[in-house]
C-alpha positions as CSV (number, residue, x, y, z in Angstrom):
1,M,94.2,0.7,-108.6
2,S,91.2,3.0,-109.0
3,S,90.7,5.8,-106.5
4,P,87.5,5.9,-104.6
5,A,86.4,8.9,-106.7
6,T,86.6,7.0,-109.9
7,A,85.8,3.4,-108.9
8,P,82.5,2.2,-110.4
9,P,79.7,1.9,-107.8
10,A,78.3,-1.4,-106.6
11,P,75.3,-2.6,-108.6
12,A,72.9,-1.7,-105.7
13,S,74.3,1.8,-105.6
14,L,74.0,2.3,-109.3
15,K,70.4,1.0,-109.3
16,R,69.5,3.5,-106.6
17,I,71.0,6.3,-108.6
18,V,69.1,5.2,-111.7
19,A,65.9,4.9,-109.7
20,A,66.4,8.5,-108.3
21,S,66.9,9.9,-111.8
22,L,64.0,7.9,-113.3
23,I,61.5,8.7,-110.6
24,G,62.3,12.4,-110.5
25,T,62.3,12.6,-114.3
26,T,59.0,10.8,-114.4
27,I,57.4,13.3,-112.0
28,E,58.7,16.3,-114.0
29,W,57.6,14.9,-117.3
30,Y,54.2,14.0,-115.7
31,D,53.8,17.6,-114.8
32,F,54.9,18.8,-118.2
33,F,52.8,16.4,-120.3
34,L,49.8,16.8,-118.1
35,Y,49.7,20.4,-119.2
36,G,50.0,19.4,-122.8
37,S,47.1,16.9,-122.6
38,A,45.0,19.4,-120.7
39,A,45.8,22.1,-123.3
40,A,44.4,19.8,-126.0
41,L,41.3,18.7,-124.0
42,V,40.0,21.5,-121.7
43,F,42.2,24.6,-121.4
44,N,40.8,26.0,-124.6
45,K,37.3,26.2,-123.0
46,L,38.4,27.1,-119.5
47,F,40.9,29.8,-120.2
48,F,40.1,31.0,-123.8
49,P,36.2,30.6,-123.9
50,D,35.5,33.5,-126.2
51,S,37.4,32.0,-129.1
52,D,36.4,29.7,-131.9
53,P,37.1,26.1,-130.8
54,L,40.0,25.6,-133.1
55,V,41.4,29.1,-132.4
56,G,41.0,28.3,-128.7
57,T,43.0,25.2,-129.2
58,L,45.7,27.2,-131.0
59,L,45.8,29.7,-128.1
60,S,45.9,26.8,-125.6
61,F,48.9,25.3,-127.4
62,L,50.5,28.7,-127.6
63,T,50.7,28.8,-123.7
64,Y,52.0,25.2,-124.0
65,A,54.8,26.4,-126.3
66,V,55.7,29.2,-123.9
67,G,57.0,26.5,-121.5
68,F,59.5,25.5,-124.2
69,A,60.6,29.1,-124.6
70,A,61.7,29.1,-120.9
71,R,63.7,25.8,-121.2
72,P,66.8,27.4,-122.8
73,L,67.0,29.8,-119.9
74,G,66.7,26.9,-117.5
75,A,69.4,25.1,-119.4
76,L,71.8,28.1,-119.1
77,V,71.1,28.7,-115.4
78,F,71.0,25.1,-114.2
79,G,73.9,24.1,-116.5
80,H,76.1,26.9,-115.1
81,Y,75.4,26.0,-111.5
82,G,75.3,22.3,-112.1
83,D,78.8,22.5,-113.6
84,R,79.9,24.6,-110.6
85,L,78.1,23.2,-107.6
86,G,77.1,19.6,-108.7
87,R,74.3,17.7,-110.4
88,K,72.4,16.6,-107.3
89,K,71.6,20.0,-105.8
90,L,70.3,21.4,-109.0
91,L,68.1,18.3,-109.5
92,V,66.4,18.8,-106.2
93,L,65.7,22.5,-107.0
94,S,64.3,21.6,-110.5
95,L,61.9,19.1,-108.9
96,L,60.6,21.7,-106.4
97,L,60.1,24.3,-109.0
98,M,58.3,22.0,-111.4
99,G,56.1,20.4,-108.7
100,G,55.2,23.8,-107.2
101,A,54.1,25.3,-110.5
102,T,52.0,22.2,-111.4
103,F,50.3,22.2,-108.0
104,A,49.5,25.9,-108.4
105,I,47.9,25.3,-111.8
106,G,45.5,22.9,-110.0
107,L,44.4,25.8,-107.8
108,L,44.2,28.4,-110.6
109,P,40.9,30.2,-111.1
110,T,39.6,30.0,-114.6
111,H,38.5,32.8,-117.1
112,A,34.9,32.6,-115.8
113,T,36.2,33.6,-112.3
114,I,38.9,36.2,-112.8
115,G,38.7,37.0,-116.5
116,T,41.9,37.6,-118.6
117,A,44.1,37.3,-115.5
118,A,43.5,33.5,-115.7
119,P,45.4,32.9,-118.9
120,V,48.1,35.3,-117.8
121,L,48.7,33.4,-114.6
122,L,48.5,30.1,-116.5
123,T,51.3,31.4,-118.8
124,V,53.5,32.5,-115.9
125,L,53.2,29.0,-114.3
126,R,53.9,27.4,-117.6
127,L,57.1,29.5,-117.8
128,V,58.2,28.2,-114.4
129,Q,57.5,24.6,-115.6
130,G,59.6,25.1,-118.7
131,F,62.5,26.8,-116.7
132,A,62.6,23.8,-114.3
133,L,62.4,21.2,-117.1
134,G,65.2,23.0,-119.0
135,G,67.5,22.2,-116.1
136,E,66.2,18.8,-115.2
137,W,67.1,16.7,-118.2
138,G,70.8,17.4,-118.3
139,G,71.3,16.8,-114.6
140,A,69.3,13.6,-114.5
141,V,71.1,11.9,-117.4
142,L,74.5,13.1,-116.3
143,L,74.0,11.7,-112.8
144,V,73.6,8.3,-114.2
145,S,76.1,8.6,-117.1
146,E,78.8,9.7,-114.7
147,H,78.1,7.0,-112.2
148,G,77.6,4.1,-114.5
149,D,79.6,1.3,-116.1
150,A,81.1,2.7,-119.3
151,R,80.6,-0.5,-121.2
152,R,76.8,-0.3,-120.6
153,R,76.4,3.5,-120.4
154,G,73.9,3.6,-123.2
155,F,71.7,1.1,-121.3
156,W,71.9,2.7,-117.9
157,A,71.6,6.3,-119.2
158,S,68.5,5.4,-121.2
159,W,66.6,4.7,-118.0
160,P,66.1,8.4,-117.1
161,Q,64.9,8.8,-120.7
162,T,62.1,6.4,-119.9
163,G,60.8,9.1,-117.5
164,A,59.3,10.8,-120.6
165,P,57.0,7.9,-121.5
166,A,56.5,7.0,-117.9
167,G,55.4,10.6,-117.2
168,Q,53.2,10.5,-120.4
169,L,51.8,7.2,-119.2
170,L,51.0,8.5,-115.8
171,A,49.5,11.8,-117.0
172,T,47.5,10.1,-119.7
173,G,46.4,7.3,-117.4
174,V,45.1,9.7,-114.7
175,L,43.3,11.8,-117.3
176,S,41.9,8.7,-119.0
177,L,40.6,7.4,-115.7
178,L,39.0,10.7,-114.8
179,T,37.3,11.2,-118.2
180,A,36.0,7.6,-117.9
181,V,34.4,8.0,-114.4
182,L,33.3,11.7,-114.6
183,S,30.8,13.4,-116.9
184,D,32.1,16.0,-119.3
185,S,30.6,18.8,-117.2
186,A,32.2,17.4,-114.0
187,F,35.6,17.0,-115.6
188,G,35.4,20.5,-117.0
189,D,34.2,22.0,-113.7
190,W,36.6,20.5,-111.2
191,G,37.9,17.0,-112.3
192,W,40.8,18.4,-114.4
193,R,42.3,19.9,-111.3
194,I,42.9,16.5,-109.6
195,P,45.9,15.4,-111.7
196,F,47.6,18.7,-111.1
197,L,47.1,18.6,-107.3
198,L,48.4,15.0,-107.2
199,S,51.8,16.4,-108.3
200,G,52.3,17.7,-104.7
201,V,52.3,14.1,-103.4
202,L,54.6,12.9,-106.2
203,V,57.1,15.6,-105.6
204,M,57.5,14.6,-101.9
205,V,58.3,11.0,-103.0
206,G,60.8,12.2,-105.6
207,L,62.6,14.5,-103.2
208,W,62.9,11.8,-100.6
209,I,64.6,9.5,-103.2
210,R,66.8,12.2,-104.8
211,L,68.2,13.4,-101.5
212,S,69.4,9.9,-100.7
213,V,71.9,9.6,-103.6
214,D,75.5,10.7,-103.8
215,E,77.0,13.3,-106.1
216,S,78.6,12.1,-109.3
217,P,82.1,10.8,-108.7
218,V,83.2,12.1,-112.1
219,F,82.1,15.6,-111.1
220,K,83.9,15.3,-107.8
221,Q,87.1,14.5,-109.6
222,A,86.7,17.4,-112.0
223,L,85.9,19.7,-109.1
224,A,89.2,18.6,-107.4
225,Q,91.1,19.4,-110.6
226,A,89.4,22.8,-110.7
227,E,90.4,23.5,-107.1
228,A,94.0,22.4,-108.0
229,R,94.0,24.9,-110.8
230,K,92.9,27.7,-108.5
231,A,95.6,26.8,-106.0
232,A,98.2,26.8,-108.8
233,R,97.0,30.1,-110.0
234,A,97.1,31.6,-106.5
235,A,100.6,30.3,-106.1
236,G,101.6,31.9,-109.4
237,A,102.4,28.6,-111.1
238,A,103.5,29.0,-114.7
239,G,100.9,28.0,-117.3
240,A,98.0,28.0,-114.8
241,E,95.0,29.6,-116.6
242,A,91.9,31.1,-115.0
243,E,89.0,28.8,-115.3
244,K,86.4,30.0,-117.8
245,L,82.7,30.0,-117.3
246,P,81.1,26.7,-118.4
247,L,79.0,28.5,-121.1
248,V,82.1,30.3,-122.5
249,S,84.0,27.0,-122.7
250,V,81.1,25.3,-124.4
251,L,80.7,28.0,-127.0
252,K,84.5,28.1,-127.6
253,H,85.4,24.5,-127.7
254,H,82.2,22.6,-128.4
255,W,80.0,24.7,-130.6
256,R,80.0,22.1,-133.3
257,D,78.7,19.5,-130.8
258,V,76.0,21.9,-129.7
259,L,74.8,22.3,-133.3
260,V,74.9,18.5,-133.7
261,A,72.8,18.0,-130.6
262,M,70.3,20.6,-131.8
263,G,70.0,19.0,-135.2
264,A,69.7,15.5,-133.6
265,R,66.7,16.7,-131.6
266,M,64.7,18.0,-134.5
267,A,63.0,14.8,-135.6
268,E,63.0,13.3,-132.1
269,N,61.3,16.4,-130.5
270,I,58.9,17.2,-133.3
271,S,57.7,13.7,-134.0
272,Y,57.1,13.1,-130.3
273,Y,54.7,16.0,-129.8
274,V,52.9,15.3,-133.0
275,I,52.4,11.7,-132.1
276,T,51.4,12.2,-128.5
277,A,49.9,15.7,-128.2
278,F,48.6,16.8,-131.6
279,I,47.0,13.4,-132.1
280,L,44.4,14.3,-129.4
281,V,43.3,17.2,-131.6
282,Y,43.6,15.4,-135.0
283,A,41.9,12.1,-134.0
284,T,39.0,13.8,-132.3
285,T,38.3,16.6,-134.9
286,S,39.3,15.0,-138.2
287,A,39.0,11.2,-137.6
288,G,35.8,11.3,-135.5
289,V,37.5,9.4,-132.6
290,S,36.3,10.0,-129.1
291,R,38.6,11.7,-126.6
292,Q,38.6,8.6,-124.4
293,T,39.7,6.4,-127.3
294,A,42.5,8.7,-128.3
295,L,43.8,8.9,-124.7
296,N,43.6,5.1,-124.4
297,A,45.7,4.6,-127.6
298,V,48.4,7.0,-126.3
299,L,48.3,5.2,-123.0
300,I,48.9,1.8,-124.5
301,A,51.6,3.1,-126.9
302,S,53.4,4.9,-124.1
303,A,53.7,1.6,-122.2
304,V,55.4,0.0,-125.2
305,H,57.6,3.1,-125.6
306,F,58.7,2.8,-122.0
307,A,59.7,-0.9,-122.6
308,V,61.7,-0.4,-125.8
309,I,63.8,2.5,-124.7
310,P,66.3,0.5,-122.5
311,A,66.5,-2.1,-125.3
312,W,67.5,0.6,-127.8
313,G,70.0,2.0,-125.2
314,A,71.5,-1.5,-124.8
315,L,71.8,-1.8,-128.6
316,S,73.6,1.5,-128.8
317,D,76.3,-0.1,-126.5
318,R,76.8,-2.8,-129.0
319,V,76.7,-1.0,-132.4
320,G,77.1,2.6,-131.5
321,R,75.0,5.7,-130.7
322,R,74.8,6.9,-134.3
323,P,73.5,3.8,-136.1
324,V,70.6,3.5,-133.6
325,Y,69.8,7.2,-133.7
326,L,69.8,7.2,-137.5
327,L,67.5,4.2,-137.6
328,G,65.0,6.0,-135.5
329,A,65.2,9.2,-137.6
330,V,64.7,7.4,-140.9
331,G,62.0,5.2,-139.4
332,V,59.9,8.0,-138.0
333,G,60.1,9.9,-141.3
334,L,58.9,6.9,-143.3
335,W,56.1,6.2,-140.8
336,M,54.3,9.5,-141.0
337,F,52.1,8.9,-144.0
338,P,51.0,5.4,-142.7
339,F,50.6,7.0,-139.3
340,F,47.9,9.4,-140.5
341,S,46.3,6.9,-142.8
342,L,45.7,4.5,-139.9
343,I,44.3,7.2,-137.7
344,D,41.9,8.3,-140.5
345,T,40.2,4.8,-140.4
346,G,38.9,5.6,-136.9
347,G,39.6,2.1,-135.7
348,F,40.9,1.7,-132.2
349,G,43.4,-1.1,-133.3
350,N,44.7,1.0,-136.1
351,L,45.1,4.0,-133.8
352,I,47.1,1.9,-131.3
353,L,49.3,0.6,-134.2
354,A,49.9,4.1,-135.6
355,V,51.0,5.6,-132.3
356,T,52.9,2.6,-131.1
357,V,55.1,2.2,-134.2
358,G,55.7,6.0,-134.2
359,L,56.9,5.9,-130.5
360,V,59.0,2.8,-131.1
361,M,60.9,4.7,-133.9
362,H,61.1,7.7,-131.6
363,G,62.6,5.5,-128.9
364,A,65.5,4.6,-131.2
365,M,66.5,8.3,-131.2
366,Y,65.6,9.1,-127.6
367,A,67.3,6.1,-125.9
368,P,70.9,6.7,-127.0
369,Q,70.5,10.5,-126.8
370,A,71.4,10.7,-123.1
371,A,74.8,8.9,-123.5
372,F,75.4,10.4,-126.9
373,F,75.1,14.0,-125.6
374,S,76.9,13.3,-122.4
375,E,79.9,11.9,-124.2
376,M,80.2,15.0,-126.4
377,F,81.4,17.3,-123.6
378,A,84.1,17.6,-120.9
379,T,83.0,17.1,-117.3
380,R,83.2,20.7,-116.1
381,M,81.1,21.9,-119.0
382,R,79.0,18.8,-119.6
383,Y,75.8,19.9,-117.8
384,S,75.9,23.2,-119.7
385,G,76.8,21.7,-123.1
386,A,74.2,18.8,-123.0
387,S,71.5,21.1,-121.6
388,I,72.1,23.9,-124.1
389,G,72.2,21.6,-127.1
390,A,69.0,19.7,-126.0
391,Q,66.9,22.7,-124.7
392,F,67.7,25.3,-127.3
393,A,66.6,22.8,-129.9
394,S,63.3,22.4,-128.1
395,V,62.4,26.0,-128.9
396,A,62.5,25.4,-132.6
397,A,61.3,21.8,-132.5
398,G,58.9,20.6,-129.7
399,A,57.6,24.1,-128.7
400,P,55.9,24.9,-132.0
401,A,55.2,21.4,-133.2
402,P,51.6,21.0,-131.9
403,L,50.9,24.7,-132.9
404,I,52.3,24.3,-136.4
405,A,50.5,21.0,-136.9
406,T,47.2,22.5,-135.7
407,A,47.6,25.5,-138.0
408,L,48.4,23.3,-141.0
409,L,45.3,21.3,-140.3
410,A,43.2,24.4,-140.1
411,D,44.7,25.9,-143.3
412,Y,44.8,22.7,-145.5
413,D,42.2,20.4,-143.8
414,S,44.7,17.6,-144.6
415,S,47.3,15.6,-142.8
416,T,49.7,15.7,-145.8
417,P,51.4,19.0,-144.9
418,I,51.9,17.7,-141.3
419,A,53.5,14.5,-142.5
420,L,55.9,16.5,-144.7
421,Y,56.7,18.7,-141.8
422,V,57.9,15.7,-139.7
423,I,59.7,14.2,-142.7
424,A,61.6,17.5,-143.2
425,A,62.7,17.3,-139.5
426,A,63.8,13.7,-140.0
427,V,66.0,14.7,-142.9
428,L,67.6,17.5,-140.8
429,T,68.3,15.0,-138.0
430,V,69.9,12.4,-140.4
431,V,72.3,15.1,-141.7
432,A,73.2,16.2,-138.1
433,V,73.8,12.7,-136.8
434,G,75.5,11.7,-140.0
435,V,78.3,14.2,-139.6
436,A,78.7,13.6,-135.9
437,K,81.5,11.5,-134.5
438,E,80.8,8.2,-132.8
439,T,81.1,8.6,-129.0
440,R,80.4,5.1,-127.7
441,H,84.0,4.4,-126.5
442,R,84.7,7.8,-125.0
443,D,85.8,7.8,-121.3
444,L,83.9,10.4,-119.3
445,T,86.8,10.6,-116.8
446,D,89.2,11.7,-119.4
447,V,90.1,15.4,-119.5
448,D,89.0,17.0,-122.7
449,P,92.0,18.3,-124.7
450,A,90.1,21.6,-125.2
451,D,89.6,22.0,-121.4
452,P,92.2,24.2,-119.8
453,Q,94.9,22.0,-118.1
454,P,96.3,22.5,-114.6
455,A,100.0,23.0,-114.1
456,P,102.0,19.8,-113.4
457,A,102.1,20.3,-109.7
458,A,98.4,21.0,-109.5
459,A,97.7,18.0,-111.6
460,A,99.7,15.8,-109.3
461,D,97.8,17.2,-106.3
462,A,94.5,16.4,-108.0
463,R,95.6,12.8,-108.7
464,T,96.5,12.2,-105.1
465,A,93.5,14.1,-103.6
């Protein structure tokens, strides 16, 4: 008979946990993507007004990339304490940090008011956003993965992943609405601040929901085992080892898994930011598409993206994480040349088709990623391992993607080098996932053989705790 710590929760409880992770993740991605959209649309004029328009866009995307640079630090700090203190506490902290930084951006004076201090303050707040998001993802997906039904883990764990398109949908929708009802001058003067200030309200809603859920039962069990090891060590039991820091254990026992996770994220991360952020630059400057049209296309495609992620997650429960992930990587690589060709036509329908197919292929990678990465690591190092693998990759992948794409466009005045850039990332992801082990049947409650084991007496105490 299962103990209370390991028994699967009732469906209503699981749905509440999924909702808490999804809503919190949606808010954090809303904040993060809002900055990316604003960087492409107005920040070049508001914070870098003395630059050439394209150079201003590059500088704006550079501050955008700074947020990614802070994500590995967030992964290390939140991963360490999340593996020591629990998933829930750190998720509440990450939401407060992200929401506070976003709200502050909405109040930030521009270059016209305080000069060069404006882009400096903008960069600092972007660093806080990146630090918070670096800790958010791992905790959100683990809270669901460690609560959920193992047979449907891919499906349930994919729901926090829908927070990314939901946040993109929300951010793009708010910006699209404002640009539709406000003149360009009004939007540039004060309208751009409204979406950032709305973050304060959203954070209050997210906190209320996140504070209502329980800590992961798998983590509670692992914590009891760790306490048993400490007790055995204090009693001088033979074979009782000192517990290592989560980061040390990850680097010692799971370094291959970290590299696989980093490689797996290359195509997923790079393609996403080229498809959703860089397109606002390319479509408006090279294809002659209006800003409103480009935003509407991303809005519609993000809705489809949201819908297909749980379907891809469910498919990964039936056929495995690797086949679905590989399908997405190959698909997004093959789609890049048609993607830009469709955008070049300038037609709204073609623009929607280009972005939607790209995001559907991206979803095949993003949906199983939560369960796939969670299943790679032992419980007491899972937050650290999953976060480090995911967020360190973002520095090399998502962070420079819009910047590299914009620079390639400026240098070559062609989409071909940008398409080849994404295809190269897809090849790297295919190799990484191809050499990985299938994890679909892994039991998250099992103790990893690489994890230090308690002495027999301590183990017995942990089982009866």
